[in-house]
N, C-alpha and C positions, 0 to 999 in steps of 0.2 A: 221477371219482375219489371214493373213499369216505373216511370219517373216518380209518381206520387207515392208509391209504396217504398221506393228507395229513399225519398226525402223524409218519410216518417221514421225511418230507422235512426237509432242513436249513432253517433259517429263511429264508435268502436264496432258496432254491428255492420256499418258500411264497409269499414276496413276489412273485417272478417269476410264479408260477402265478396268483395273485390279479390282478396287473396285466395279464397277458395276457387273462384272462377279462373284466376291465373294459374293455380295448381292443376286445373283441369286442362290447361293448354290454350286457353283463350288469350287474346291480346287485350291491352287496355282499351285500344280503339274499338275493338269489337264489343267489349263489355259496355262501354259508354253508348255505342250505337244501339245495342239491345235495350238498354235502360231508357235511352232518349235524353241524355243530359249532355251539356256542352263541355268541351275540354277545359276551358278557362275556369268555369264555375267549379268543376271537380278539383282541379289543381289548386284553386284558391282555398277551398275548404280543407283539403288535405294539408296544405302548407300551414294554414292558420292553426291547425290542431297539432302541429309538431311532427308531421309525418312526411315522408318522401318516397318516391319509387326507387328501389334499388335494382338497377339493370342486371347486376350479377346474380342476385337471388330471384329476380323476377317477382318481387313482393313489395308491398308497401310496409315501410319500417319507420320507427320513431327516429327523428333526426338527432335527438340527444337522449342521454340516459335519463330515465324518469324514475321518480319515486311516487308512492301513493300515500295520501293522508286521508284517513276516514273522517267524515264530518259527523259521524255518530260514534258512540262508545262501543258499538258492536264490533265483533271481529269480522273483517271483510276477507272473503276468499278471493285470491288472485290466481287466475288460471293462466299459465303461460303456454301458448300453443303456436308453434311456428313463428316466433318473434312477435306475436301480438299479445297484448295484455287485456284480459277481459275482467272488468270490475263492475260491481253493482252500481246502481244509480246514486248511491250516497257517498261515492268516493270521488275525490278530485285528484287528477293526475297532474303533477307539477314537475317540470324539468329541474334537475338537481341544482343547476346554477341559479335559477330563480328561487329555489327553496333556500339556498344559502343567503341570497340577497334579502329575502323576506325575514329570515331569522335574524340577520344583522340589524335590519331596520326595527324589528320588534324589540330586540334587546337594548337598542339605543333610542327608543321612542321618546322618552322624557327629555333626554339631552337634545334631540332634534326639535322638540317643541320649544324648549327654552331658547335654543339658537334662533329659531324662526321668530319667536316673540321679540327677542332682542333686535333682530334685524328689522322687523316691522317698525319697532319704536324709534329706530334711528334713521329711517328713510324719510326724506323730506315730505312726500305726499301723506304718509301715514301720520307723521309727526304733526303736520299742520291741522289735520282733521281730528286728532284725538288728544292732543296735549297743549292746547292753548298756544299754538304756534311757536313751540320751542324748536329752533332749527340749529343744529350744530354746524357752524361755519368756521372751521379752524384750518390753519395750515397743517398739513399732515407731517408731523415731526417724529413719527414712530421709528423711522429709519435712522434718526439722529440719536436714538437711545436716550429718551428724556430721563433726567435725574429726579429722584424723589425730593420734594420740598416739604418742609413742616410749616404749618401755620397754627395759630391758636384760635379756637373758635368757641363760642358759647355752647355749652353741653346740650342745652335744650334744642337750640337751632341745629346742631350736628345730628341729634337723634331724629329730628323731623326730616332733615336732609337725607339721611341714610334710608329712612323709610320711603321717602319720595323716589329716590333713585332705584330702589329695589322694586317698587310697584310699577314704575314706568319703564323699567329695564334700561335705564341710562347708565353710562359710565360716569362715576363721580368725578373723575379727572376731567372728562370732556365738559361736563356741566359747570364745574368750578371755573375752568378756563373760559368757557363761553360767557359766564356771568361776569367775570372780571373784564373781559373784552368789551361787552356791552356797556358796563359801568364806565369804563375809560372813554368809550366813544361818546357816551351821553354827556359826560362832564369834562370834556376837553377844554 
């Protein structure tokens, strides 16, 4: 097999080819030289796809336990032969740890979106460009455990205020504090 033929193979087919040659008694160096590929490029591709060379077994093996998820609704046949997994072209192989992370992110996607939107709305650069220059500039007193205070406010104004805070993702407490601070500074 020459370099161009090897490069046209799918990654799993490359691993199978390499492992078969290793079972025949060849060394990795001799296989690379026969194909005509460089050591670093081969190692980089193997590592990027989650495999490594196992000296004890003299085979390329997955570095982590993997699971498969089919991208189609068809049943995918997985053939395990000498520690390699052969899957069809419609299957994605994902390491278990990454699958757990993706599952967690997927189940909390809406919460993360809300969190990101609230963060964006309270950062100075985003606030200046999207909400008529409302900048929250208060002394951080959250560690002092602020006490709740009651005030009476016009019901229509309060309803508008509540809608404004929800659509702009601002904290009502911070905006009321900032409005009072600005009012006091303006009319000292």
